[in-house]
C-alpha positions in Angstrom: 21.3 56.3 61.9 18.8 59.0 61.3 19.3 62.6 60.6 18.2 65.1 63.3 15.4 66.1 61.0 14.1 62.5 60.8 14.5 62.1 64.6 12.5 65.2 65.3 9.6 64.1 63.0 9.1 61.2 65.4 10.3 62.5 68.8 10.2 65.6 71.0 13.5 66.6 72.5 14.0 65.5 76.1 16.6 66.8 78.6 19.1 64.1 77.6 18.7 65.0 73.9 19.9 68.5 74.7 22.9 67.2 76.6 23.8 64.9 73.8 23.4 67.6 71.2 25.4 70.3 73.0 28.2 67.9 74.0 28.3 66.6 70.4 28.7 70.2 69.2 31.5 70.7 71.6 33.3 67.6 70.4 32.7 68.5 66.7 33.9 72.1 67.3 37.2 70.7 68.5 37.8 68.9 65.2 35.8 70.6 62.5 36.5 74.1 61.3 32.9 74.9 60.4 29.8 72.9 61.5 26.8 72.7 59.3 23.8 73.1 61.6 21.2 72.0 59.0 18.9 69.5 60.7 19.0 67.4 57.5 22.7 67.0 57.6 23.3 66.1 61.2 23.2 62.4 62.0 21.5 61.8 65.3 20.2 58.9 67.2 18.8 59.7 70.6 20.0 56.5 72.2 23.7 57.1 71.4 26.0 59.7 72.9 27.3 60.9 69.5 26.3 63.0 66.6 27.6 63.2 63.1 28.3 66.7 61.7 29.4 67.8 58.3 31.2 71.0 57.4 29.8 74.2 55.9 31.2 76.3 53.1 31.1 80.1 52.9 30.8 82.9 55.4 30.5 81.4 58.9 30.1 82.8 62.4 30.0 79.8 64.7 28.3 81.4 67.7 25.7 83.0 65.5 25.0 79.7 63.7 24.8 77.9 67.0 22.4 80.5 68.4 20.1 80.0 65.4 20.3 76.3 65.8 19.3 76.4 69.5 16.4 78.7 68.7 15.2 76.1 66.1 15.5 73.3 68.6 13.2 75.1 71.1 10.3 74.3 68.8 10.9 70.6 69.2 11.3 70.5 73.0 9.1 68.1 74.9 7.0 70.4 77.0 5.9 67.5 79.2 9.6 66.9 80.3 9.9 69.1 83.3 13.7 69.3 82.9 13.9 69.7 79.1 12.0 72.9 78.8 14.0 74.9 81.4 17.3 73.5 80.1 16.4 74.3 76.5 15.3 77.8 77.5 18.4 78.4 79.5 20.6 77.4 76.6 18.6 79.6 74.2 18.8 82.7 76.6 22.6 82.3 77.1 23.3 81.8 73.4 21.3 85.0 72.7 23.6 87.2 74.7 26.5 89.0 73.0 29.9 87.4 73.6 28.7 84.0 74.8 31.0 81.0 74.4 30.3 77.3 73.9 31.8 76.9 77.4 28.9 78.9 78.8 26.5 76.4 77.4 28.5 73.5 78.8 28.4 75.1 82.3 24.6 75.3 82.0 24.5 71.6 81.3 26.8 70.9 84.3 24.7 73.1 86.6 21.5 71.3 85.5 23.1 67.9 86.3 23.7 68.9 89.9 20.3 70.5 90.4 
């Protein structure tokens, strides 16, 4: 399995990648106290519906760290995927607002599935 950093060196993120990543964050958040959002420490393979996270030490604000992570992911979005760019941007915008919750991001994913 590759790290997210290695995956991004070879691939641009498509719509399904964003779904896998956000759902993986939700699953990890249910079990890990603090998630390390360092691209070099996240195991990711785009063909599998799972991610591997490690924990982070020190001061930690989950929502702030997640927002920074989503901003960084925007740079790697496949601009030729007509669904990936609007989805990535929607996730970024919502995570930039005060008081957002992970549930808000999941709702964006669910809305995009229907659309």
